[in-house]
C-alpha positions, 0 to 999 in steps of 0.5 A: 410870060411874053407880052406884046401890044399894038395901038390903033387910033380912030376918031368918033363922036358919041354922048353917054346916056343915063347922066344928068343933062348938065353933064359934059359926057351927056352932050354930043362930043368926039374924042381921038380914041386909041385902041390897044391889044395886049397878047401874052404867051408863054412861048415865042414862035419859030421866028421869036414873036408872040405874034407878027404885028403885021397878023393884026392888020384886020383889027385897023380894018374892022376899026376903020369900017365900023367906027372911024369918023362915025357916031358911035351911039349908031355903031353900037347896041350899048352905051358907047363908054370906053368900058363898054367898047373895051369889052366889045373889042376884046370880044370881037377879036378874042376869037381870032387872037388866042393870046389876046389878054387885054384890050385898052381904049383910051378917050384921051391922054388921061382916060382909059379903060381896059377889059382883060382875060 
């Protein structure tokens, strides 16, 4: 089994609903997010790729248009946790990339959430 990964970055603000008022994540704050797509395949194409990284450019375009430098609570109809965003991005991109195995959303160097097939 072959796997490849590519990371995309964006910056945005959010606040999380359903938490006590004194919880740090209930307050307006921001992150420099990383979104990593991992693709898996048993086979390589004629060049020797799982997928040409250049063919993932639409992911960057999507993130730039929908979440870059935005308030995530205004972008989604769900609570913008890393877990919910990982699932959302997986659902968005799996149709274009059938080899997509997982999406990881990283909020900080120490925290991330992954949604996988």
